[in-house]
C-alpha positions, 0 to 999 in steps of 0.5 A: 386650046390657044386663043386669041390673035398673031399677026401673019408671019409669026405663026411660029410663036403660035405653035411654040406658046400650043407648046409651053400649055402643053407642057404644064398641062394638068395647071393653070393657063398662059397668056403671051403678048408682043408689041412692036410700032405701037401694034400687037403681034402676038396676044396669045392666051389658053389653059384651064380657065383662062379668057381674055381679059383674066388676070394672073399674079405674076409675083416681081414682074410687078416690081417696075410697075412700082418703081416707075410711081416713083419715077413719075415723082422724080420727073414731076420733082417731088422727089429728089434721086440722090436725096436720103431716104429719110428727108421724105420718111423721118423714121427710115434709120438706113442711111440710104439715098432714093437710088439707093432703095431703087436700084436693090442697093440699100439692104432692107431685104429681111426682117429680123424679128419673126412676124405672121403672115398677117403683116402682110395686110397691115400697111402701117405695120409693114412699115415700121418694121421696115423704117427701123430694120439694121440693112443686111450691107452698107447701102451703096456697098453691094446690091441685092433684090429686096424680095418682099418688102421693095413695093414698101419701101417705094410705096412708102414714098409715094404715099409720104410725097402724094399723098395717095396709096401706090395702088390707086397712084398706079391706078390713076397716073399708070394704068388709066391713061395708057389703059394697062389692065394690071392692079395692086390691090384688087377690087371685086370685080379684079378677083371674079378675073384671078387666075389661081396659082398652080404649082407651088409644091413643097417640092417647088419650094424646096428646089427654089432655094437649092443653092441660094445664100442663107440671107434667101431663105430669110428674105423671102420667108418672113412673113410666112406665106409668099410662097404658100398657094393657100396665101397667095390665091386668097381674097385676102392677099388679092386685095391687099397691096403688097407692090414687091409681087402681088400685082394682077395683070395680063400679058397685053398689060405687061408687054404695054406698060413697057411699051408706053414707058416713053411716053411715060417718063423723060428720056432723060430719066428713062435713059438713066433708069435703063441703065445699069447702077450696080452689077454684079452678085446678088447678096439675096439670090446668089447669082450675077445681077445688074438693077437699073432703078427698078428693072433688069438689066440684060446689055441693050435689054431691060424688063423683069422676071417674077417667081415661076417663069412669069416674065416682061421686059423691052429689047430690040425694038419690041416689047414682050410679057409672058404670064403664067399661071403654073409656076416653072423654070424659064423656059418656057418664056424664052422660048417663046422671045427666041420664036419672037426673035427669028422671026423678026431676023434677030439673034436668040436672047442671051443666056 
């Protein structure tokens, strides 16, 4: 059942969303939201156990939330984009700059030392491992998404220079002022609203490896558990700060985040953050990618997808988010965004 509202004229998006829920029948529900000129033109949710205030983990959709915490400190003069990481984090051995880390060019994407799942829950231990890790390439010579560790790399910059954890900084400086229901490190009230992820079967995980470089499995499998439902649906995972992947929020919050960016960041820094810093084959995922400073760049559009078919971003004057509790492909988000674009008189999103 579809709940929520659409602005008159956008009923087509509701119809497509109803179809999306049918296509993932048996799994958890989903939500979709879009904002245009400061008003919600789409705000829908539905599926088993999903209410208006349900929150869900959209995997890498979290990364831009983490990046913006660093960008705020750049705007305030606390951090410099082209300063070496070790200026702020002296133990960090890789000769990478803050810009390299933000744009996935630092090469710190996989750990050589095998570590257990509970390393995710020990911030200091994880950061010590990352600080000592040899990069997978010389920083600035290639790029590849730091799938599991991006949030620790940027989060430690925040902690070293501001004193707050990234989750607390995000809550106090970004989400609370802009009324965004998005959290990294859940308290008991948020845990009670969290949707369990479904569809993370062994077959799904095996399919996700198909065609990927060897580096991908190393980058997403150590520590183990980031695609294990017993891990990611646990209280221990949700309470921890793993800011590359484990933010939890609503679709309204994800779309609202992109709408808030012009108020969060200076115009010059936002323009730089959403301009290509590197482009070409992603060394981790083995696909073409273009990175800004924390955002994926898609022509004139920018945003971030997350494992399982989640997506949030900004395009052509609107912001859009689709968050799902049932992992699958990105066709659902694309179908919804294309329905939205059709009403707005825009062509389909690029393939």
